[in-house]
C-alpha positions, 0 to 999 in steps of 0.5 A: 500500500501507499505510505506517506514518506515511506522512505522515512517511516522506518530506519534503513541504516540497520541490519535486518537482525538488529532491526527485528531485535529492536522491534521485539524489545519494544513490543509493549502496548504503547509502542504499537502506534496509532491506527488512524482511519484513512477517512480522517486523513481525507477529511483534514486534507479536504478542509486544508485544501479549501482553506488555503485555496480561499487564502490564495483567492483572497490575496489575488482578488484584493489589490490592497493585498498585492504586496511582497509580504502577502505574496510570500504568504500566498506562496506559504499557502501554496506550500500548505496546499501541496501537503493537502494534495499529496494527502488527498491523492494518497488517501484516495488511492488507499480507499480505492485499493481497500475496497477493491475498486482499483488494482495496480502493479507494484511498480505503479505503487512505488512511483506513486510513493515517490511522487507523494514523498516529493510533494511533501519534501517540496512542501516542508522545504518551501514552507521553511524557506518562506517562513524565513523570507517572511521573517526577513521581510517583516524585519525590514518593514520594522527597522528600515520602514522608510526604505522598505519599498526601495529595498523590497521591490516587486522584482526582488520579491518575484526573484525571491519566490522563484528562487525558493521554489526552484531550490525546494524542487531541486533539493527535494528531488535529490533528497528523494533520490538519495534518501538512504544517505545519512548526509542527505538527512543531516542536511535537511535537519541542519536546514530546519535548525538553521531556519529556526535559529534565524527566525528566532533571532530576528523575532527576538530582535524585533520585539526587543527594539521595535517599540523604541525604533518605531517611536523614534521614527514617529517623532522624527518623520511624523509617522502615524501610530497605526503604522507602528501597531500594524508592524508589531501586530505583523510580527506577532502573527509571524511568531504565532506561525513559527510556533505552530510550525515548530509544534506540527513539524518538530516531531517529524524532524525529531523522527529524522534525528532518531533515524540517524542517531539510534535506529535500533534503540527500543525507545526510538523504535517506539517513536517510529511507530507513531509516524501517522500521528506526526503525519496528522500534525503536518496536515494540521499545520496546513489547516491552522495557518489560514485560520491565523491569517484570517484572524490576525489580518482585518483586510484579509478577513474581509476579503475572505468573507467576500470570496466565500459569499461570492 
């Protein structure tokens, strides 16, 4: 059967005997994992897909949202849609196979696995990248407010978005092709940790100095107070996005770390058995992000209401 991220579900860098011994040593009840029905994956994927489609439609519809920041948020929504689409495709085929409505050969299933793995890998790399890009964009907005439009031009935003998508596709293709190499896994883990540290440093700097810096700009250039509060509100929104991303994707990356460090340890084997739960968390991340956009942005919330009411 199909398996999301089949290549990461269990460790490959261990002998068959050691792996069976580790499995036997971790045979207690709580190490059996969770049996999550395919219908739950299907329902979450559909809701997430609809939500992110609405976000993309709202940003494209409202000219007031045609700015680099919202273009980056739109790309982040597209990244979330990739998770939803891969989940829907996988679950749909699983249900067809389960009920005997579809009969395929092993090679077709293997190719479908690779496609699903590639979509999820592109999603995680692009999501991390766009979260970093949005953090840098917000940093420039707060600390270089008077020069923001000359620094973050539309042309630079388009080049940034194209570069992120290209790099995400190429790196994910390499990862799926050479997934048995621990160096590839370490590069993915390192990228995740690097982006987390980068965003954490930027957000700490923003919250530590934003009020003082923007107060100075307001007194010298007569900038309206609403601009300062809007910038700080944007920083809070992005911090919430970062926290949700860490909670939802953190267990998955911890799973990768355990594959590299302790593939035969009984505790690690127990952790591997909960892969479906980590997959649910990943889908929940793509479901929660649009709710954060709508809740934190009045303009986007108003446009979403217009889109839903046609």
